[in-house]
C-alpha positions as a printed NumPy array, in Angstrom:
array([[  0.054,  -0.036,   0.117],
       [  2.068,   2.996,  -1.347],
       [  1.123,   6.502,  -0.684],
       [ -0.264,   5.883,   2.752],
       [  1.039,   7.412,   5.905],
       [  0.301,   6.621,   9.55 ],
       [ -2.977,   8.255,  10.704],
       [ -1.264,   9.923,  13.566],
       [  1.774,  11.178,  11.823],
       [  0.168,  14.564,  10.985],
       [ -1.388,  15.245,  14.354],
       [  0.268,  18.003,  16.219],
       [  2.012,  16.786,  19.637],
       [ -0.187,  19.154,  21.744],
       [ -3.346,  17.279,  20.174],
       [ -1.851,  13.934,  20.879],
       [ -1.253,  14.971,  24.466],
       [ -4.941,  16.267,  24.97 ],
       [ -6.055,  12.989,  23.383],
       [ -4.104,  10.823,  25.658],
       [ -5.169,  12.69 ,  28.848],
       [ -8.829,  12.448,  27.808],
       [ -8.45 ,   8.743,  27.342],
       [-10.511,   7.021,  30.309],
       [ -8.363,   3.893,  29.639],
       [ -5.083,   5.458,  30.156],
       [ -3.087,   4.147,  33.036],
       [ -2.846,   6.612,  35.925],
       [ -0.778,   4.681,  38.312],
       [  2.078,   3.334,  36.283],
       [  4.264,   5.873,  34.116],
       [  3.257,   6.478,  30.661],
       [  4.747,   9.054,  28.149],
       [  2.902,  12.325,  27.8  ],
       [  1.751,  11.093,  24.191],
       [  3.051,   9.162,  21.311],
       [  5.129,   5.905,  21.395],
       [  6.616,   4.652,  24.709],
       [  9.133,   1.853,  24.159],
       [ 11.671,   0.405,  26.532],
       [ 12.694,   1.917,  29.769],
       [ 16.531,   2.886,  29.877],
       [ 18.811,   4.382,  32.357],
       [ 16.376,   3.653,  35.283],
       [ 18.227,   4.941,  38.433],
       [ 18.463,   6.92 ,  41.695],
       [ 20.629,  10.154,  41.513],
       [ 20.932,  12.412,  44.436],
       [ 17.769,  11.168,  45.985],
       [ 15.741,  11.451,  43.005],
       [ 14.58 ,   8.481,  40.802],
       [ 15.037,   8.961,  37.215],
       [ 13.474,   7.126,  34.415],
       [ 14.736,   7.385,  30.919],
       [ 12.695,   5.706,  28.144],
       [ 12.489,   5.151,  24.497],
       [ 10.076,   7.725,  22.964],
       [  8.43 ,   8.978,  19.718],
       [  6.656,  12.023,  20.487],
       [  5.255,  12.34 ,  16.855],
       [  2.775,   9.529,  17.134],
       [  2.017,   6.054,  18.729],
       [  4.357,   4.174,  16.165],
       [  7.771,   2.92 ,  16.378],
       [ 10.149,   5.285,  14.581],
       [ 13.206,   7.621,  14.883],
       [ 13.362,   7.049,  18.683],
       [ 14.339,   9.772,  21.206],
       [ 15.101,   9.375,  25.192],
       [ 12.212,  10.897,  27.111],
       [ 12.883,  11.628,  30.917],
       [ 10.872,  11.518,  34.081],
       [ 11.625,  11.755,  37.797],
       [ 10.068,  10.814,  40.971],
       [ 10.622,  10.961,  44.684],
       [  8.513,   8.198,  45.384],
       [  8.221,   5.745,  42.35 ],
       [  4.473,   6.354,  42.274],
       [  4.065,  10.19 ,  41.171],
       [  6.241,  10.906,  38.178],
       [  7.135,  14.443,  36.41 ],
       [  7.788,  14.593,  32.858],
       [ 11.028,  16.322,  32.131],
       [ 12.638,  17.629,  28.884],
       [ 13.866,  15.09 ,  26.457],
       [ 17.162,  13.941,  27.203],
       [ 18.491,  12.596,  23.902],
       [ 17.235,  13.185,  20.289],
       [ 18.644,  12.187,  17.126],
       [ 21.399,  14.566,  15.726],
       [ 21.095,  16.246,  12.483],
       [ 23.161,  15.673,   9.61 ],
       [ 23.965,  12.838,   7.208],
       [ 27.098,  11.72 ,   9.147],
       [ 25.531,  11.894,  12.725],
       [ 25.919,   8.515,  14.316],
       [ 22.439,   8.606,  15.782],
       [ 20.607,  10.395,  12.915],
       [ 18.049,   7.423,  12.944],
       [ 17.363,   7.459,  16.56 ],
       [ 18.916,   7.147,  20.117],
       [ 18.24 ,   3.497,  21.232],
       [ 18.807,   1.109,  24.062],
       [ 21.258,   2.074,  26.715],
       [ 22.11 ,   2.902,  30.447],
       [ 22.916,   5.702,  32.797],
       [ 26.129,   5.277,  34.654],
       [ 28.106,   7.106,  37.458],
       [ 31.4  ,   7.779,  35.887],
       [ 33.304,   9.124,  38.876],
       [ 30.391,  11.484,  39.924],
       [ 29.586,  12.727,  36.434],
       [ 26.375,  11.18 ,  34.917],
       [ 26.902,   9.495,  31.635],
       [ 24.405,   7.891,  29.184],
       [ 25.711,   5.194,  27.053],
       [ 23.302,   4.498,  24.274],
       [ 23.072,   2.855,  20.725],
       [ 23.116,   5.581,  17.967],
       [ 21.276,   4.188,  14.913],
       [ 22.456,   5.357,  11.532],
       [ 21.827,   3.73 ,   7.991],
       [ 20.568,   0.483,   9.501],
       [ 23.706,   0.049,  11.863],
       [ 23.886,   0.751,  15.78 ],
       [ 27.023,   1.786,  17.426],
       [ 27.692,   2.863,  20.822],
       [ 27.478,   6.612,  21.628],
       [ 28.061,   8.557,  24.956],
       [ 26.337,  11.733,  26.361],
       [ 27.424,  13.613,  29.697],
       [ 24.768,  15.111,  32.104],
       [ 24.461,  18.175,  34.06 ],
       [ 24.301,  17.526,  37.704],
       [ 20.6  ,  17.76 ,  37.813],
       [ 20.323,  15.244,  34.817],
       [ 18.143,  17.797,  32.646],
       [ 20.801,  18.663,  30.191],
       [ 22.848,  16.513,  28.14 ],
       [ 25.932,  16.94 ,  25.855],
       [ 26.958,  14.241,  23.431],
       [ 30.397,  13.202,  22.999],
       [ 32.116,  14.85 ,  19.918],
       [ 33.875,  11.502,  19.334],
       [ 30.596,   9.534,  18.876],
       [ 30.338,   6.7  ,  18.016],
       [ 32.876,   5.885,  20.755],
       [ 33.352,   2.471,  18.982],
       [ 33.18 ,   3.065,  15.391],
       [ 32.8  ,  -0.379,  13.882],
       [ 31.725,  -3.705,  14.967],
       [ 34.418,  -6.37 ,  15.924],
       [ 36.278,  -7.597,  12.933],
       [ 34.679, -10.855,  11.45 ],
       [ 31.499, -10.417,  13.334],
       [ 28.43 ,  -9.459,  11.281],
       [ 26.09 ,  -7.568,  13.456],
       [ 23.849,  -4.536,  12.887],
       [ 23.434,  -3.652,  16.646]])
């Protein structure tokens, strides 16, 4: 079926959020993204007394495409506060994560919050790194991404 687009692909994000909030079947106890596609949780941790949940997220609609890392925080693991997106694909044809920021973890690198994630580009995934601010709300991608530029020799893998 050529020429068809996903029905939510053209719906503005604020309308998607309004639709999600009005849905009587939307979970109210478990964390859910503001709208769009909520994929796997990543980088779940406690940092300076606050729980952080990073998750694969597509704010453009409820479909699996060009994944970002959403971010939410909690002090009690029940009530969650949505935060700004932590990671989003970089622009440019040579960007190692131009097609999405996928699975990864949050690590404490000697007191520095660090995200290690799979950057997807051209059908391949390679490890990338981003360093966070002390409150984990701002992230800076390493200029040397991907930090491992190729899979091991003799191993045929895409991710």
